N, C-alpha and C positions, 0 to 999 in steps of 0.2 A: 814451586812451579812444576817440578818433576812429579810431585804427588797429584797435582791437579790434572796433569796430562794422563797419568795412569788411571785416574778416576773416570776421565772422559772416554778413554779407550775401553774401560770395563763396561760403561753404560752402552757404548755403541756396539760392543760385542754381544751384550745381552739383547739389545734390540734386534740385531741381525739374526740372533739365534731364534727369536720369537717370530720372525717374519714367515718362515715356512709353515708354522702351525696355524696362522690365521687363514690361509687359503683352505686348509683341510677343515677348519671350523666353518668356513664359508660354504664348503661343499657338503658339509654334514647336513644342512637343512633339507636337501632333496629327499631323504627318507621321510621327512615330515609330510611333504605333499603326497608321497605314496601311501602314508598312513591315513591321510585325510579322506581318501575314497571310502575307507571303512565306515565312517559315520554317514557318508552319502548312501552307502549300501543299506545301512540300517534304516535310513529314511526313505528308501525306495518303496516299501509296502504301501504307504498312504495312497499312491495313485491307483492301487489295486481295488479298493472298495467300489468305485464306480463300475468297474468291470465285473466285480463279484456280485453286484446287485443287478441281476438280470431283469430286464424290462420286456423280455420276449413274451411272457404270458399275458401281459397287458395289451400287447399288440394283436392278440387273437380276436378281441372284440369285447364290447361291454357285457357285463353279467346280466342275466335275465332278471327282470323285476318279479316281485311276488305275484303280481297279477298275470304276467305272461307265463310263469312257470306253473305246470299242472301239478297240483298237490293232491296226493292220494294217500289213503291210509295204508293200503297194500296194493299188490299187483292185481288182486281180484275184487277189491271193493273200494268204494270212496270213503266209507266211514266205518267205525268199529262195530256198529250194530248191523252191518250188512249180512253177515253169516246167520244171525238169529232170524232176520227177516226172510232169508231164503229158506231156512229150516221151517219156519212157520208156513210159508207158501207150500212147501212139499207136503207137510203133515195135513194141512187143511185140504189140499187137493186129493190126497190119498183117502181121507175119511169120507169126504163128500162124493168122490168118484166111486168108492166102494158101495155107498148107500144107493147111488143112482144105478149102478150096475146090478146090484142085488134086487132092485125093484122091477127088473124086466120080467114079464110074464113068461114063464117056461115051466113045464111040468118036471123036467129032468133036474135032479139036484146037481149033477155034474156040470151041466150047462150053466146052471145058476152060479156055481162057484167060479166057473170060468169067466162069466160076465162080470162078476164082482171083482175078480182079480184084474181083468182088463180095464174096468172103470177106475180102479185104484191106481193102476200104472199110468193110464192116460191123464187122470186128474193130477197126480203128483208131478208128472213131467211138464204138464201145461202150466200149472200155477207155480211150480218151482222154477221153471225157466223164466217166467214173467217176473217173479220176485228177484231172481238173480240178475237179470238185465237191469231192473230198476236200481238195485243197490250198486251196480257197477258204474252207472252214470250219475246217480244222485246220492249224495252223502246221507247215510242213516246213522244217527248217533246211538250210543249205548242205551241210555234211558228211554229214548224214543222207541227202540226195538222192543224193550220190555213192555211198554204200553201197547205196541202193536200186537204182541203175543196175547196180552190180556184182552184187548179188543176182539181178537179172533175167537178166543174161548167164550167171551160173553155173547158175541154175535151168534155163535153156533148153538149155545144153550137156548138163547131166545128163539132162534129159528125152529129148533126141535120142539120147544114148548108150544109155540104158536101152531105148528103143524099138528101136534097131538090134540090141542084144544079144539081145532077146527076139523079134526078127523080127516085129514088129507090122506091121499094114497102114498104109497112108499116112494114112488117116483117124484111126486110133488114135495114130499117131505125132504128128499135129498136135494132137490133144486132149491127149495126155500132155505135149507141150512147152508147151502153153498152161497146163496145171495147174501144172507145175513152175516155169514163169516167174512166175506169179502167187503161187505159194507163196514164192518168193524175195523178191518185193516185199512181200508181207504180213508175212512173217517179220521183215524188217528194220524195217518200220514199227512192228510190235508190240514189238520189242525196244528201240527207241529212243523210244517214245512216253512221255508223262508227264513230261518234263523239258526242259532246254535242249538246245542243240546238242551233238552229239558232238565232243569235243575233237579237234584236229588230230592229236595223238599217237595217240589210240585209233583214229581212222579210218585212219591210216597203218599202225598195227599190224595191223589187220584185212586191209588190202590186202597187206601183206608176207607174212603167214601164208598167204593164198590163193595168192599168186604162188610162194612157196616150195613149197607143197604140189603145185602143178602141175609145177614144174620137177623137184623131187626124185622125184616119182612117175613122170614121163616118163622120167627117166634110169634109175631102177631097173627100170622095165618094159622099157626098151630093153636093159638088161643081161640081163634074164631071157629076153627073146624072142630074143636073139642066140644063146643057148646051144643050145636045141633048135629047129631050124627048124620053122615052122608058121605058122598064121594068127595075126595080132596082134589082141588084144582091147583096145580103147581105153577100155573102161568105167572101169577105175580112174583113168586119167588124166583122163577127163571129169568124174568125180565129185570129183576132188581139189580144184578151186577152191571148190565149195560146202562141202565138209568143212573146208577151210582157213579160210573165212570164219567158220564156226561155232566153230572152235578159237580163232581170233583174238578173237571176241566174248567167249569165256570167259577169255582171257588179259588182257583189258582190266580185269577186276575186280581182280586182285592187282597188276598192273603199271601204271605210269604213265610212259611213255617220251616223250621229246621227239620232235617230228616230224623234226628234223634228224638225230638219232641213228638213227631208224628208216630214214631215207633212206640214211645211210651203210651201215647193216647190210644194205640191200637192193641198192644199186647196186654196191658194191665186190665182195662175193662173187660175185654173178651176172655181173658184168663179167669177173672172173677166170675163172669157169667157162666163159663164152662164148669167151674167148680160147683156153683150153686145149682146148675142143671144136673150135674152128676149126683150131688147130695139129695136134691129133690126127687130124682127118679128112684132113689133107693129108700126114701122115707114116705113121701106124699104121693098122691095120685090126682089125675084130672088136670084141669087147667091151672092149678096152683104152681105146677113145675115151670112152665114157660113164663108165667107172670113173675115169679120170684127171680128167674134168670134175667128177664127183661129189666126189672127194677134194679137189680144189682149192676147191670151193664150201664144203665143211664146214670145211676148215682156215682159209680166209680169213674165214669167218663167226666162228670162234672167236677169231681174232686181232683182228678188228674189234670184237667184243664186249668184249674185254679192254682194247683201247686207247681205246675211247670211254667206258669206265666211269669213274665218279668215286667212288673208295673213301672219300674224305673224310679221308685220311691227309695231314697237312701235310708238305711237302717241306722240305729244308734251307733253301732261300731263304725260304720262308714263315715258318719258325721264326726266322730271323735278322731278317726284316723286322718280325715281330710282337713280338719280345722287347722288354721295357721296359729291360733293362739287359744290355749285352754287354761283355765284357772278353776280349781275346785278345792274346798276345804277338806283337810285330812287330819287325823290324830297324829301327834308327833310324840315320840319317846326318845329321850336322849340322856346321855350321862351328865351328871351334875354333881355339885359339892366339891369338897376338898379332895384332891387326887382322883376325882371322878369315881368316887366310891358310892354315889347315890344315883337314883334315876329321877328324871323330871318328865312329866307328861302334860300335854296341853294341846290346844288347837293350833293347826298350822295351815298353810296354803301351798298347794301343789300347782306350779305354773309350768306349762308346756308350750313351747313356741318353736 
């Protein structure tokens, strides 16, 4: 009994000794709530993205559509071919104005030079300003500007040739050259207006037909003029480039050639014709020279046209390459005999699929 009493006293003493520690353990959790704000602080950034994504620029107003926004190639022109058009207008005005100013009747050479200079300045300023204003408001593409320059040159040559054939005065010659030059410029602008740029193939085709018209007409006229001696009339040759450009413009409707093919069709035949013309001038005489050059150009053009064409017929290599299944007999040589010390040969079948 005494031992049981001692054991109960010992247990109660131990329980009493542990009672003060439980409140401290109960008060120890408060640091945990103090530590819990730390995760809350780490979770605080998620509300920031709505504020970080500013919607202020959207409140300015809707963006302009492509139709409402003014699209320009640069500050000074609507298209990439505008500067060349302005340059063409300035040069054509200077040349025509100088011719008109020089045609004024005056006995003094100093006054004549002054009038020629004045006409060149006025013509260049007038036509240059008109071309600059046009390209500022109307887009002129790059290939279109090349055709405009070619049309101006062809029109000027045609006007001078017509004036010389009709034996016009200097003033009328200048006026006629001015009119034909501007007719070439306006004609090209009118034919290419209302759409995008002229393709490189179409522009090259127009240039090729103009060059061929000049070359073939000059050779044919040389053949004709060599037979009966007399004065040479260069009117057909001078009109040929303008007519060739018009013909090339008509051919662009049914034809669509690549610029590289047009380049081959132009350089190869004309190169052969130039070589034959040079060789003929050093060996032969008379009308044989232009005849051989003309024949060489025509024959080479036909061969070049045939060799650069794509008929769309597959070749044997294309058929073999594209076929899904191929079987062909082949000779076979293989090792045979004991320990493969001999060779055996015979027919075999090669299958490709």
